[in-house]
C-alpha positions as CSV (number, residue, x, y, z in Angstrom):
1,X,-0.1,-0.2,-0.1
2,X,1.0,3.3,-0.7
3,X,2.1,5.8,2.4
4,X,-0.8,8.3,3.3
5,X,-1.1,10.8,0.1
6,X,0.6,9.1,-1.8
7,X,-1.3,7.8,-5.1
8,X,-1.5,3.9,-6.2
9,X,-0.6,3.7,-9.9
10,X,-2.2,1.5,-12.3
11,X,-0.4,-2.0,-13.7
12,X,0.5,-0.9,-17.5
13,X,-2.6,-2.0,-19.1
14,X,-5.6,-1.5,-16.8
15,X,-8.7,0.7,-17.2
16,X,-11.1,1.0,-14.3
17,X,-14.4,2.0,-15.1
18,X,-17.6,2.6,-12.5
19,X,-21.2,1.5,-14.0
20,X,-23.8,1.8,-11.6
21,X,-23.7,-0.4,-9.0
22,X,-19.7,-2.2,-9.2
23,X,-16.1,-1.1,-10.5
24,X,-14.7,-2.6,-13.8
25,X,-11.4,-3.9,-14.4
26,X,-10.1,-4.5,-17.5
27,X,-6.6,-5.6,-18.2
28,X,-3.9,-6.3,-21.1
29,X,-0.6,-7.3,-21.0
30,X,1.9,-9.2,-18.2
31,X,0.5,-9.0,-15.1
32,X,2.5,-10.3,-12.0
33,X,2.0,-10.6,-8.5
34,X,2.3,-7.2,-7.6
35,X,0.5,-5.8,-10.5
36,X,-2.3,-7.9,-9.3
37,X,-1.8,-7.0,-5.6
38,X,-1.7,-3.3,-6.5
39,X,-4.9,-4.1,-9.1
40,X,-6.5,-4.9,-5.5
41,X,-5.7,-1.8,-3.8
42,X,-7.0,0.5,-5.8
43,X,-10.7,-1.5,-6.0
44,X,-10.4,-1.0,-2.8
45,X,-9.3,2.3,-2.3
46,X,-12.3,3.0,-5.4
47,X,-15.2,0.9,-3.6
48,X,-14.6,2.9,-0.2
49,X,-14.3,6.0,-1.5
50,X,-18.2,5.4,-3.5
51,X,-20.4,4.0,-1.3
52,X,-22.5,2.6,-4.4
53,X,-20.9,0.2,-5.4
54,X,-21.6,-3.7,-4.3
55,X,-19.8,-5.7,-7.0
56,X,-16.7,-5.6,-9.1
57,X,-15.7,-7.4,-12.1
58,X,-12.1,-8.1,-13.0
59,X,-10.9,-9.0,-16.7
60,X,-8.4,-10.7,-16.8
61,X,-9.1,-12.3,-20.5
62,X,-7.0,-10.5,-22.4
63,X,-3.9,-10.5,-20.2
64,X,-1.2,-13.0,-19.1
65,X,-1.2,-13.2,-15.2
66,X,2.1,-14.9,-13.4
67,X,1.3,-15.6,-9.8
68,X,2.4,-19.2,-8.8
69,X,1.0,-21.2,-5.8
70,X,2.5,-19.1,-3.2
71,X,1.0,-15.9,-5.1
72,X,-1.9,-17.0,-6.0
73,X,-2.5,-18.1,-2.1
74,X,-1.1,-14.7,-1.2
75,X,-3.7,-12.7,-3.6
76,X,-6.6,-14.8,-2.6
77,X,-6.0,-13.8,1.1
78,X,-4.8,-9.5,-0.1
79,X,-8.7,-10.2,-1.6
80,X,-10.3,-11.0,1.4
81,X,-8.6,-8.9,3.1
82,X,-9.5,-5.7,0.8
83,X,-12.5,-6.6,-0.9
84,X,-14.5,-7.9,2.3
85,X,-18.8,-6.7,1.3
86,X,-18.2,-7.2,-2.5
87,X,-19.3,-9.7,-4.7
88,X,-16.2,-10.3,-7.2
89,X,-16.1,-11.7,-10.5
90,X,-12.8,-12.4,-12.2
91,X,-12.9,-13.7,-15.4
92,X,-9.9,-15.4,-17.2
93,X,-8.1,-16.7,-20.3
94,X,-8.3,-20.9,-19.9
95,X,-5.2,-21.7,-17.5
96,X,-4.8,-18.4,-16.4
97,X,-5.5,-18.4,-12.9
98,X,-5.9,-21.2,-11.1
99,X,-8.9,-22.0,-8.9
100,X,-6.3,-21.9,-6.0
101,X,-6.9,-17.8,-5.2
102,X,-10.9,-18.3,-5.8
103,X,-10.3,-21.6,-2.9
104,X,-8.7,-19.0,-0.4
105,X,-10.2,-16.1,-0.9
106,X,-13.7,-18.3,-0.7
107,X,-12.8,-20.2,3.0
108,X,-11.8,-16.4,3.9
109,X,-15.4,-15.3,3.1
110,X,-14.8,-13.6,-0.2
111,X,-18.0,-13.6,-2.4
112,X,-16.0,-14.7,-5.1
113,X,-16.2,-16.5,-8.8
114,X,-13.7,-17.0,-11.2
115,X,-15.3,-17.6,-14.7
116,X,-14.0,-18.1,-18.6
117,X,-16.9,-16.6,-19.9
118,X,-17.8,-12.9,-19.4
119,X,-21.4,-13.8,-19.6
120,X,-21.4,-16.5,-16.6
121,X,-19.6,-13.6,-14.8
122,X,-22.2,-11.2,-15.1
123,X,-24.8,-13.5,-14.6
124,X,-23.2,-14.7,-11.3
125,X,-22.7,-10.8,-10.1
126,X,-26.8,-10.3,-10.5
127,X,-27.3,-13.6,-8.9
């Protein structure tokens, strides 16, 4: 996390928009643990500043996410801690992100789904 008064920078190739009751993050390019960690912190701060936000869609279909097993565990824990109270859907390309991240976050109370298709993710967010 950045120091007070210091703004966190979005990972290269990432755009975040607020749409109705959700944040939408669309990512592209190569992403590592530090990039995904920064993204989670930024999303948490944006959700905190916009109380109407209840959901978050992270779209990694155009990204190459390289976390490794320990990274998935650490990111799952961070997501559960920082994004608590939000309903999270992560869309990823086949084989891009393993379910360990989802299981770790879910076991810590985060409402999260990892899906390989945007329609499935959107339907789950609306449930």
